[in-house]
C-alpha positions in Angstrom: 11.3 27.2 -6.7 9.0 24.5 -5.4 6.6 24.9 -8.3 9.4 24.5 -10.8 10.6 21.3 -9.0 7.0 19.9 -9.1 6.7 20.7 -12.8 10.1 18.9 -13.4 8.9 15.8 -11.5 5.6 15.8 -13.4 7.5 16.0 -16.7 9.7 13.1 -15.7 6.6 11.0 -14.7 4.9 12.0 -18.0 8.0 10.9 -20.0 8.1 7.5 -18.1 4.4 7.1 -18.7 4.7 7.8 -22.5 7.7 5.4 -22.8 5.9 2.6 -21.0 2.7 3.1 -23.0 4.6 3.0 -26.3 6.4 -0.2 -25.3 3.1 -1.8 -24.2 1.5 -0.8 -27.4 4.3 -2.3 -29.5 4.1 -5.6 -27.6 0.3 -5.7 -27.9 0.6 -5.2 -31.7 3.2 -7.9 -31.9 1.0 -10.3 -29.9 -2.0 -9.5 -32.2 0.0 -10.3 -35.3 1.2 -13.5 -33.8 -2.4 -14.5 -32.9 -3.5 -13.7 -36.5 -0.6 -15.8 -37.7 -1.7 -18.7 -35.5 -5.3 -18.3 -36.7 -4.2 -18.5 -40.3 -2.1 -21.6 -39.6 -5.0 -23.3 -37.9 -7.3 -22.7 -40.9 -4.7 -23.4 -43.5 -2.8 -26.0 -41.5 -2.9 -28.6 -44.2 -0.1 -26.6 -46.0 2.2 -27.1 -43.0 1.1 -30.6 -42.1 -1.2 -29.6 -39.2 -4.6 -31.2 -39.1 -7.0 -28.6 -40.5 -10.7 -27.9 -39.8 -13.4 -29.1 -42.2 -12.8 -27.7 -45.7 -16.2 -25.9 -45.9 -15.4 -23.9 -42.8 -12.0 -22.8 -44.2 -13.5 -21.9 -47.5 -16.3 -19.9 -45.9 -13.7 -17.9 -43.8 -11.3 -17.4 -46.7 -12.7 -14.1 -48.0 -12.3 -12.6 -44.5 -8.7 -13.7 -44.2 -7.1 -11.4 -46.7 -5.1 -9.6 -44.0 -4.1 -12.8 -42.2 -2.8 -14.2 -45.5 -0.8 -11.1 -46.1 0.7 -11.4 -42.6 1.4 -15.1 -43.2 3.1 -14.3 -46.5 5.2 -11.6 -44.7 6.1 -14.0 -42.0 7.3 -16.5 -44.6 9.5 -13.9 -46.2 10.9 -12.7 -42.8 11.3 -16.2 -41.3 15.1 -16.0 -41.6 15.6 -14.4 -38.2 12.4 -14.5 -36.2 14.3 -14.7 -32.9 16.1 -11.4 -33.6 12.8 -9.8 -34.5 11.2 -10.9 -31.2 14.2 -9.8 -29.1 14.2 -6.5 -30.9 10.5 -5.9 -30.0 11.0 -7.0 -26.4 14.1 -4.8 -26.1 16.7 -7.4 -25.4 20.1 -6.6 -27.0 
C-alpha cells in the first residue's frame, strides 16, 4: 500500500519535472532565436535605419550568418502577430 503511494507521488513529481523542463526548453529556444535576430539586425542594421558596424566586419561575418538571415527572413514573414506568438510561447491565453 505505502509503496504504491510512493510510486504514485514519484510519478507525479516526474510529470511535473518533465512539464517544467519542456517549458524551460521552449523559452530558451525562443530567447536564442531572438538573440540571433538581434545579432543579425546589429550587423545588417543599415537596412532598418540602425547605425551599423564597419562594412568590412559585416562582410567578413556574412558567410557565417546564413542561419541568422533565414531567421530574419522568417521573422519578416511572421511579423504580423509577434505579440500573439510571444504570448503563446509563454503560455498566456
